N, C-alpha and C positions, 0 to 999 in steps of 0.2 A: 090638311086641306089635301084631296085628291088632286091628280092632274087637271082633269077636265073642270073643277072647280077653280083652281088656279088661273086656268086659261081663261075662263069667263070674267074673273076680278080683273085681269091684265085687260081685255076687251074693254071693261067698263072704265078702268083707268088711264089708260096710256093715250096720249094726245098725239104725240109725235106722228107724222104722217108716215115715215118710213118703217117704223117698228108697226103701225096699223096694219100695213101693207102686210109685212111678215107674219103679223095673228092671223089676218084673211086668209092668207095661203095655206093654213095648216087647218082651217076650220073642220072640214071633213075627213082629217088624216090623225086617226088616234096614236098610231105610231110615232109621229112628228111632235104631236102634243106631248105624248109622255117623254121623248128624248128632250125636248125644251123644258119641261117643268118636273122631271123626277127627282129632281134635287137642287139645293141652291148651290151656284158656283161655288166650289170649294176654294177657302183661303186659305193659304198654308205658306210655308217658308219662302215659296217662290213665289206667293201672292194669288192673282187671278189668271188664269188663262183658259180661254174658251172660244167656240164658234160665236161670231158677229150676227146678232138677231133678238126677235125678241124672247123673253122667258125668264125663268130663274137661273136656269143652266147657260145662260148667254152671255156674253158681251155686249152690254147697252148701256145707255147712259145712267138708266135705272139702277143695274146690279152696281156700277160704278160708283154712283151716289150713295147708295148702301153700305159699300165698302169703306169708302172716303168718311162717310158720318161715322161708321165706327172708330177708323182712326182718330178721326177728331174727338169722338167720347174719350178714347184712351189718352189721348196727349193730354188731354184738359184733366183728366182724372188725375194722373201723375204729376201734373203740374199744382193741384191742389191751389194753394192760395197764391201762388208765384204767377208769373206772366207765364202763359203757354210756351214752348219751345215753337220753332219756325220749321218750316218744309221745303226742301227743293224738289222741283219738278220738271220731267224731261221728258220729251215723245219722240217716236221716230216716224217713218213714213207711212205706216198702217193707214188703211182704213178707219178713219173717225179717231185717230190717234190726237190729233191737236182738240178735239172735241172732248174726248176722254180729260185729257189734261188739262183743259180750261174749266170742265165738271168739277174734278177734283178739287181746283183752286177755287171755285166760287161755292164748294162746301166747306171747305177749311177757312174761307172768310165769313161765313154767315156764322161761324162757330169761333169768330176772334183769333183766328191763327192766319199768320202771315206766310204766305208761300212766295218763293223765289223760283220765278220760271225761267225756262231758257227762250229766248224770244223767236228761236228756230229749231228745228230738229237737230239732235247731238246725239253723238253716241252713249251708250251706256256708260264704259267708262268715265264719260264728263261728268254724268249724274252721280256716280259713287264719287269723283273727286269735289265736286262742288258740295257734296252732303257735308266732308269733312271741312273743306275750305272755309265756307261760309257759318261752320258751327250750328248745324241743323239738328234737333232733333229726329228727323226722319227723312227719308227721300221717297218719292216717287216715280217710277218710269213707267211709262204706257208703252208696251214693246210686246210682242209675241216673238221675239228673237227670228228665229230660222224657220218657222212655221207657215204652212201655205196662207194666201191670201184671205182665205176666209176666217182666221185667227186673227184675233188680238189680246192682249194681256195686260196686266198693271204689276209691277214689280214694286214690293215695299223693302227700304233700305231704312238700317239704324244709322245711329249718329256716328258709328264707326265705319260708315261707308260699305259694309258689308250687307246681304240681303238678309233678311231677318231670321235672328234665331229662334229654334223652336219653342221655347217658354214666351216670348214676343208674340210670335204668331199665335199661339195658343190663346194667349191674353186678348188680343184684337179679334180674333174669332170670335170669343165670347161676348165682346162690347158690338162685333157687328151682329151677331145672332139676335141682340135686344132690339135692334131696328127694323122698323116696317119700312119696305122698300118704296113704298109711296107716302105715308103721312108722317115718317119721323125724320126725313133728309131735309135739312135745311139748306137753302141756297140764295146766294148774294148775287146779283146780276156782275156779270165780270168785270164791265167798264166802272162801275160804280165802286167794287174792291179795288180796282186799279187806282181810282181817285182818290180813295180814302188811304192808300197804302198797305193794305191787306194783301195785295197782289204786288210785287217786284219784279219787273224784268230783268234777269240776271246781264251785268254788263261786259263788255268783251273782254275784260281785265281778267274774268275769272277763265274762260276758254284759254286765253293766253298763257294764264299761270299754269292751267293743267299742260299745256304742250310744253312749257318750259320744263314741267315736272317730269316728261315725257322724255325730253330731250336729253336732260340730266342721265338718262340710263344708256347712252349712244357709246359706243366703242369707239376709242380714238382711232383712225386710220386715215388713210391717203385717199383724196375724193377721186379715185379712179371711175372711169364712166362706168354706168351701168344700166343697161334698157331694161325696162318694165312695163308689162300691161297690167291695168290695173282693172277691175269692176268693182263698184260697191253693191251691184247687186239691186239697184233701184231704193237704196237704203241711205244711211245717215255717213257714212264713211267718206266720201268726195273730200270735204273741205280739210277734216282733220289730217287724213293719211297722206293728201298731196303737200300739204303744208310741212309735216314732219320730214317726209321724204326729200323735198327742196332743202330744208334744213341740214340735212346730212350729206348735201349735194349730188343727190338723186333727181336729176330734173328731165330728163329723157324718159318721160311718162306717158304711155298711150292708154287713154280711157276709153273704155267699150261704150260708145256713144250711144245705143240702145239702152243701156242700163245705167247710165250717169245720173239721171235725174231722178229724185225723189217719186213711186209710183206704188201705192200699195196694193195695185193690182196684179203686181209683177208681170209683165206680160210677155217677157222671154225669156222668165225662167219660173214656173208655177211653183216649184219648190226652192225656195231661194236659200239653199244650203250649202254652204262652198265646200262640203265634203262629196256632194255628188256631181258626177262629170256633168250630168245633165245641165248646172246651174252653170259651169264653166264654159259650155259649149261656144258662146257667142265670144268669150275671151279666148278660146283655142283657137277660134278663125281668125281673130286680129291678130294673134300668135303667127299665124302662117303667112301673113304679108309682113310683118314688122320684124320677125326673129328677135325676140327678146332673149335676154337673160334668164326672166323669171315672170311667171303669170301671178299674180296675187288676185284673190277675193275676199271680201268680207261681207258678213251676212248682214242684214237690214239694220240691225243695230250697233253694229261693229264692235261687237265683243268677240266674234271669233273668226279667224281667217285661215282659208285654205290656199294652198300653192302646186302648180305646175311645172315641170321644166321638162325640154326636150331630150328624149333618148333615142337615137335613132330617128325613125321616121314619125314617131307619136310621140306626144305629150304625156306623161308620168305624172300623177295625181299622187304626192305624198300623204300619209295620212297623218292623224292628229300625232298618235304616238312617235312616228317616225321624226316630225318638226319638233316636238318635244324633245325628243334624245338629242337630235341634232343642236338645237338651242341650248340645251344643258351641257352640251360638249363644248361648244363656243364659247357661251359665257364663260365656263372655267378656264380654258384655255386664254382667252384674252384677258380675262381679270389678274390669272397667274402673271401673264406676260408682262403687262400694266403695273404689277404689284400693287392691285386693289382688292385682292383676296382676302375676306376675312381670315382670323384666325381658326374661328369654328363655323364654316359656312353651313346653311342650311338651305336644301330644296324641298317643296312641298309636291306632292301629287296623289292622286286617287288611287282606290284600290282596285279599280278597273282601268288602270293605266298599265302600259309596259312595264314588264319586269325588267328589260332590259336597263332602265336608270339605275339598277344596283349596281350593276358592275361599272358602269360610266361614273357613277357618283364615288363609287370606292376607289377608282382610279385618281381622282382629284381631292380626295379627303373630305368629302361632303357628304354630311349628314342627309340621308332621305327620311320624312314625315309621310306618312299616307293617311289620308282621311276619306271620309265618306264622299260619294259624289254629290258635287255641288261647290261652286267655288267659294261660296261663303265658307265653308270650312279651310279651305285655303286661308282666307281670310282672317280667320280665326286664331289660326297658327301666327300670321303675322303679328296680330295683336298681342297674342301671349307673350311672344319674343319682345315685342315694345314695352310691356309691362315688365320685363327682364332687364331692360336697357340694351335690347341685343337687335332691335330692328335692321340694324346695318349687317346683321349675319344673314339676313334673307337673301338670296342671290336669283331664286326664279322659283316660279308655281307654274304647275300645266295640269290639264286633265286631257283625256283622250279625244274629247269633243272638240277640239279646235279651239279650247281658249287656253291663254298663256299670259303671264305678267312677270315682269322685270321691274322692281322698284316697290315703293310702299305708297306712292300717290295715291292709287286706285287699291280697292278691297274686293275688286271683280276683274274678270278676266278682260284683257284690255288688248285688241286688234290694232290699235294706232301702235302703241310700243312696240307689240310683236312684229308688225307690219315695218317698223323702222330697223329691228334686231335682223329679221329674215332678210332684207335688203344687204345688210350690212354684212351678214354671214355669206351671204350670194357674191359679194364683191370680194371676200376673203379668199372664198374658194375659188373664184375665176381667177386671182391670181396666183393660183396654183394649179391652173389650167382644168379644173373640174367644175361641172355644175352639182346642185346639192343633190341629185339623184344618185351622181356617181359619189358624192361624199357620203351618203348613207351606205351606199353600197360599201364602201371601205369601213366602216363603223361595223356592220354586219360581220365583213370577214376578220374584224378583231375581237367581236364577241360572241360570235353565233348569230344565228339568225331567228330572230325573237318575231313570231308572226302572231297578229292580233286581228281580230274581226270580231264586229259586232251585228248580230242578226236583230232585227227589228219586226216584232208581230203586233198589227194594228187590231184593236177591238173596242169599236165605235159603239156610243150609247150605252142605255142602261143594262143591254143584254151583254154587251163588252165590258163593261163593269164587274158584273157579275162573274164572266168566264173567266177573268184574269184572277178574281179572288177564290175561285175554284182551282186554276193551276198552282197557284202558289200554295193552296193550303193541301193539294193532292202532294205536292213534292216536298212538302214538311212533311206529309204523314208517311209517306211510302217513299224516301231519300234513295237515289239510284246508288246501288253498291258498286256498278261500274260504268263508263261509257265509252262507246267504240272501243271494248274490250282493253281498256284501261282503269285500272284498279282505283276506287276512291280512297286514296290515303287518310285523307282528311276533311269531313263534311264541317262546315259551319254556317250557323244560322244566325246572321246580324241582327235579327228581332230580339233575341236574348244578351245581346252585348259580346262585340268580340274586340279584343287588343285595346281594351279600355274606349272605343269608340262609342257615340250615341246609340241607342237600339234604331234599327232600320230593317226597311222588307227587303233584307237582301241574303240569298242562299249561295254559297261558295263550295264547291267541290273541287280539291287538290288532287291533281290524278299523278300518275306514275311518270317520273322523267320529267318534272318540271312542268307540266302541262296542266291547263286549268281552265274550268268554267264557271260563271258567275250568271246569276238570274236575278232581275229586278224586275218591277214594273216602274215606268218612266215617273217622274213628279209633275212632269210639265205635259205630257202628251197622253192619248189612250192607247199605250203599247205597253208589251212585255219586251225587254231587252234581254238578251244573251249574249254575254260577252265570251270570247274561245281565244285563249290563250296557248299558244305550242312554241316548243323550240326546236331545232334543228341544226344540224352541222351545215346544211345546205336551204337554200328556200324550197326547193322540189321536197324536201323530207319534210319541213315544218308544214307545208301547204297540204300535202298528202294527209297527214295526221290530222289537221284543221278539217279538210273535207269529209273525213268519216266522223268527227265529232258533230259538225254542223249537218249532216244528215241525219242523226240520231236525234238531236235536240229539236230539229225542225220538225219530225215525227212524232216527238211529244207533244210539242206545243200545238200542234194541229189537231190533237185530239179535241181540244177544248175549244176550236172554232167554231 
């Protein structure tokens, strides 16, 4: 069915007033209709993510209902004659997040599947924890993480608390494809399902158990004073982050008032990503008033955390790679000092994370395992270690996009446990007369300056999808022999398999002198990402090489825009 025919069908079927207004607004706009209907919103290992609005390529109650009906069919098919498994559900502060969560629970109930639903918005790691703690077959989390306000999403988790693996996503996708978005979706009224026990509100004891598990990862130390400015960026982090910080004796917390309460419009930070300085400006302004040791910022679903510390007259943002390296070093030295380092420790990171972890890990006798981008792969290594009765060997996992995990209580990145450990790390270095920026500079002096940068290029809509495909196809057909006058020592196409990892749409160019470039389309946003890794004896040297590589890669990508 072509886009206009699909549009006309939706005009006929949709009764929701907000969605009808959305349809009416595009009546005379063929381009808008094509963008809203040129495809069905893709369900993959990251679930659904898209712009809010009417259409098959949009996040709305119908696409959420269709996806959930497919999941319900999958669960019931897997159960056969046995009772179907249960599902844990969580949601964040975004527009329509509660509506989508309740819609999912209502669809599952109509299919005889019990849902455990958090009674209020909670962080992503709390959903990962609850899925395992309650013995659920799956978990559903309504969130678009750090995307702008016009987005929402729907993440699916397996019984292990990881975002679903490829084989499971493929099977669910097949089930979804068999569901008519209007005629095949079954719904039970939410209140009726609640009365029948097909929807159960998760009790406070589950969140308490999650925070207990987070606290188990704390480092024993003196409760020296620490002043923190914190912003949850109008998301889910306030309750859990402040509770866990209070528990380790950090009670001098100044919360950014304008960003403290849930608000899916994100009025003071249109792009609520803690890696961006714009999102932290209100926090930095408060820092100038109260002069803290540290600024913490968690993204709307509290799985990522960014930090800033004062250096001279300005506040420096530390990158995800820098915080990951600092945490790895801190965890290693703390566990060795406490005598809790396992005999065969393992840390996990991704192929696009800093190479600086290698010499740091080597110093402490830690095995580094690298996985594809996506925290589910880090969770997969934890599961593998668990199957070998080695779960205690896992000491830390991180990815460059500001996601960290210590402990095995969750199988996704956890800004709550990371915030706790970052504060403990800041307290440790404060005792040495240093802040975290200065501590990072010390590590650079010891190991060399490892500079990392990610360039993101946006390709919106149907045309953008075609442009991204053309870019990756061209790069494969004509791989660069050199970049910025640096010879490509090794070219690797992860689509045909590299280092035993699953196939992925990723290209790697290993250059002279340990420099590197990796190119991949984002799995959650309409973007192509270019990761640049340079190494130098000094920051100036590494940044200079980076600038030349970035200029050449930017020019290449822009040919396809």
